C-alpha positions in Angstrom: -13.3 98.4 19.9 -14.7 96.1 17.3 -11.9 94.5 15.2 -13.2 92.9 12.0 -12.2 89.4 13.1 -14.4 86.7 14.4 -13.8 85.5 17.9 -13.1 81.9 16.7 -10.5 83.0 14.1 -8.6 85.2 16.5 -8.7 82.7 19.4 -7.3 79.9 17.2 -4.0 81.7 16.8 -3.8 83.7 20.0 -1.5 81.3 21.9 1.5 82.4 19.9 0.7 85.9 18.8 2.4 89.0 19.7 0.6 91.4 21.9 -0.8 94.9 22.2 1.2 97.4 24.0 1.3 97.8 27.7 4.3 99.9 28.6 7.3 99.8 30.8 8.6 101.7 33.8 11.9 103.3 34.3 13.1 100.5 36.6 13.3 98.3 33.5 16.9 98.6 32.4 17.5 95.2 30.8 16.6 94.0 27.3 14.7 90.9 28.2 11.9 89.5 30.3 12.0 87.7 33.6 9.7 86.2 36.2 9.1 88.0 39.4 6.5 88.6 42.0 4.5 91.7 41.3 3.8 92.8 44.9 5.6 92.9 48.2 2.9 90.6 49.7 3.9 87.1 48.8 2.2 83.8 49.0 -1.2 82.5 48.2 -3.9 81.6 50.6 -7.6 81.0 51.1 -8.5 84.4 52.2 -9.1 87.8 50.5 -5.6 89.1 51.3 -2.1 88.0 50.4 -2.7 88.6 46.7 0.3 88.6 44.4 0.9 89.5 40.8 2.6 86.7 38.8 4.7 88.4 36.2 6.3 86.8 33.1 5.5 88.3 29.6 2.6 89.7 27.7 2.6 86.6 25.5 2.6 84.3 28.5 -0.3 86.2 30.1 -2.4 85.9 26.9 -1.6 82.1 26.7 -2.8 81.7 30.3 -6.0 83.7 29.4 -6.6 81.4 26.4 -6.1 78.2 28.4 -8.5 79.4 31.1 -11.1 80.6 28.6 -11.0 77.3 26.7 -11.6 75.4 30.0 -13.9 78.0 31.5 -11.5 78.3 34.4 -11.3 81.4 36.6 -8.4 83.8 36.0 -7.6 87.4 36.8 -5.3 89.2 34.3 -3.6 92.6 34.0 -4.7 93.9 30.6 -5.1 97.1 28.6 -7.3 98.8 26.0 -7.2 98.8 23.1 -6.6 95.1 22.8 -7.8 92.4 20.4 -8.2 90.0 23.4 -11.5 91.6 24.2 -13.0 90.3 21.0 -11.0 87.0 21.0 -12.1 85.8 24.4 -15.1 86.3 26.7 -13.4 88.9 28.9 -14.6 91.9 30.8 -12.9 94.8 32.8 -13.3 95.0 36.5 -14.5 98.3 37.7 -11.9 100.4 39.4 -13.8 102.8 41.8 -10.7 104.0 43.5 -9.0 104.8 40.2 -5.9 102.8 41.1 -5.1 102.0 37.5 -5.3 105.5 36.3 -7.3 107.4 33.7 -7.3 107.2 29.9 -4.0 108.2 28.3 -2.5 109.3 25.0 -0.4 107.1 22.8 2.2 109.5 21.4 5.2 109.4 19.0 8.3 110.5 20.8 11.5 111.3 18.9 15.1 111.9 19.6 15.6 115.7 20.0 17.5 116.1 16.8 15.1 114.2 14.5 12.7 117.0 13.6 15.6 119.0 12.2 17.2 116.1 10.5 13.9 114.9 8.9 11.4 117.7 9.0 9.0 116.3 6.4 8.8 112.9 8.2 8.2 114.7 11.5 5.5 116.8 9.9 3.8 113.7 8.5 4.0 111.9 11.9 2.4 114.9 13.5 -0.7 114.5 11.3 -1.1 110.8 11.9 -4.2 109.7 13.8 -6.0 106.4 14.3 -9.5 105.7 15.7 -10.6 102.6 17.7 -11.7 100.5 14.7 -8.6 101.4 12.7 -6.2 100.5 15.5 -8.0 97.3 16.4 -8.2 96.1 12.8 -4.5 96.8 11.9 -3.4 95.2 15.2 -5.4 92.1 14.4 -4.0 92.0 10.9 -0.4 92.3 12.1 -0.5 90.4 15.4 -3.0 87.6 14.6 -3.5 87.1 10.9 0.1 87.6 9.9 2.0 87.2 13.1 5.1 85.9 11.4 5.1 88.6 8.7 4.2 92.1 9.9 4.7 93.6 6.5 2.1 91.2 5.0 -0.3 92.2 7.8 0.1 95.9 6.9 -0.4 95.1 3.2 -3.6 93.2 3.9 -4.9 96.0 6.0 -4.1 98.6 3.4 -6.0 96.6 0.8 -9.1 97.0 3.0 -8.3 100.7 3.8 -6.9 101.9 0.4 -7.4 105.6 1.1 -6.1 105.8 4.7 -2.5 106.7 3.9 -3.2 109.3 1.3 -5.8 111.0 3.5 -3.4 110.9 6.4 0.0 111.8 5.1 -0.5 112.4 1.3 1.7 111.0 -1.4 4.7 113.4 -1.6 8.3 112.3 -1.1 9.3 112.6 2.5 13.0 111.9 2.6 15.7 113.9 0.7 18.7 112.1 2.0 19.9 108.5 2.0 20.3 108.5 5.8 18.1 105.7 7.3 15.1 106.5 9.4 15.4 104.3 12.5 12.2 103.3 14.3 12.2 101.6 17.7 9.5 99.1 18.7 8.7 96.5 21.4 8.4 93.3 19.4 5.7 91.8 21.6 3.3 94.8 21.7 1.0 94.5 18.7 -0.3 98.0 18.7 3.2 99.5 18.4 4.3 96.7 16.1 1.4 97.4 13.8 1.8 101.2 13.5 5.6 100.8 13.2 5.4 98.5 10.2 2.7 100.7 8.8 5.1 103.6 8.9 7.9 101.5 7.6 5.7 100.9 4.5 4.6 104.6 4.3 8.2 105.9 4.5 9.6 103.3 2.2 7.0 104.2 -0.5 8.0 107.9 -0.1 11.7 107.7 -0.7 13.0 106.8 2.7 15.4 104.0 3.8 13.9 102.6 7.0 15.4 100.5 9.8 13.3 98.9 12.6 15.1 98.3 15.8 13.3 95.7 18.0 13.4 95.5 21.7 11.8 93.1 24.2 11.4 95.6 27.0 10.8 99.3 27.2 13.7 100.4 29.4 16.5 99.7 26.9 14.4 101.2 24.1 14.0 104.5 25.9 17.6 104.6 26.9 18.6 104.0 23.2 16.2 106.6 22.0 17.7 109.2 24.4 21.2 108.4 23.0 20.0 108.7 19.4 20.5 105.1 18.5 17.0 105.4 17.0 15.0 108.3 15.7 11.5 107.8 17.1 9.1 105.5 19.0 5.4 105.4 18.3 4.0 103.6 21.4 4.7 106.1 24.3 1.9 106.0 26.8 1.6 109.5 28.5 1.2 111.3 30.7 1.2 108.5 33.3 2.4 105.0 32.3 5.6 106.1 30.7 6.1 109.1 32.9 9.2 107.7 34.5 11.0 107.5 31.2 9.7 110.9 30.0 10.8 112.6 33.2 14.2 110.9 33.3 15.2 111.5 29.6 12.9 114.4 28.5 15.8 116.7 27.7 16.8 114.2 25.0 13.3 113.8 23.5 10.7 115.7 21.6 7.0 114.9 21.6 5.9 114.7 18.0 2.3 114.2 18.8 -0.6 112.1 20.0 -2.0 109.6 17.4 -4.5 107.8 19.7 -6.2 109.2 22.8 -8.1 106.6 24.7 -5.6 104.0 26.0 -6.4 102.4 29.4 -4.8 100.0 31.8 -7.3 97.5 33.1 -7.7 94.4 35.3 -9.9 91.8 33.6 -11.7 88.5 34.2 -13.7 86.1 31.9 -17.3 87.1 31.6 -18.4 83.8 33.2 -16.9 84.9 36.6 -19.5 86.4 38.9 -17.5 89.5 39.9 -17.6 93.0 38.5 -15.2 95.1 40.5 -11.6 95.0 41.8 -13.3 95.2 45.2 -14.9 91.8 44.6 -11.6 90.0 44.2 -11.7 88.5 47.7 -14.7 86.5 46.6 -12.6 84.6 44.1 -9.3 84.4 46.0 -9.4 80.6 46.4 -10.5 80.1 42.8 -7.4 81.9 41.4 -5.0 81.1 44.2 -4.8 84.8 45.2 -3.0 85.5 41.9 -3.3 88.2 39.2 -1.6 87.0 36.0 0.6 89.9 34.8 3.0 90.7 32.1 6.7 91.9 32.0 8.1 92.7 35.5 9.2 96.1 34.5 6.0 97.2 32.7 4.1 100.2 33.8 1.0 98.0 33.9 2.7 95.8 36.4 3.5 98.9 38.6 -0.1 100.0 38.3 -1.5 96.6 39.2 0.7 96.5 42.3 -0.7 99.9 43.2 -4.2 98.5 42.9 -3.3 95.5 45.1 -2.2 98.0 47.8 -5.0 100.5 47.3 -7.7 97.8 47.6 -6.0 96.2 50.6 -5.4 92.9 48.8 -1.8 92.5 49.8 
């Protein structure tokens, strides 16, 4: 994707920005991050094996990537597309010939089962919503980088540059006929979800709705809350693979509103100045990076997939 930001402008603020979405697994039941080893193989060494994934948070991973890029140090990170980091830093994906990280996925809006009946006009509008690569990259940059402390201002700035987007996408008719609030869940450190959530807060607010945004720091509690009806919908569900645990566990309580982006990918990435091109090449840089892949939240689906890659490529 090609966000309309220069590399220098984005990198200058990247240390503290919120991040694009990367997805949780059903083992993630607490509303908060923690540090944990990402694989059963512990310890670092000088050889090609004994690799581990160091987990913390999406923000911490991006901070480590920024520090390494600034110093031209080697680093291996668990990442995902779409993400503004690909334009902010000199970073490239490692090839995954074994397909350990999975294929491209959909990003869908998932609602509590009673929502389409309660708010049929909103549900119908959400079903029509779509974004392409450039649109998603640019609004994520506007919200997570340019206006990281004020998502609403980021949305307003993006809409000024894309004045016809909302009208073409959902029209201008009133969408809410009652005063009951529309409650949207979001992971507050995943910029992709944060961007579209605040875009829809603006869209719905301008069309007669009262909107509440319920923020979470991890995916597990969000999906549990959605299943119980504490929120109405969530716009950052990665399916059919990354969020499959949640969908399978709670699907009787959910309804799939629709896919609004169709090319989401989990990746493993390194700076372009590192002389490797595939996950199979990681043993060559084991000493350089202390046998460590820098990951995100311990309960994330990306973390689970990265652990699978460590196993599939015999790195553990």
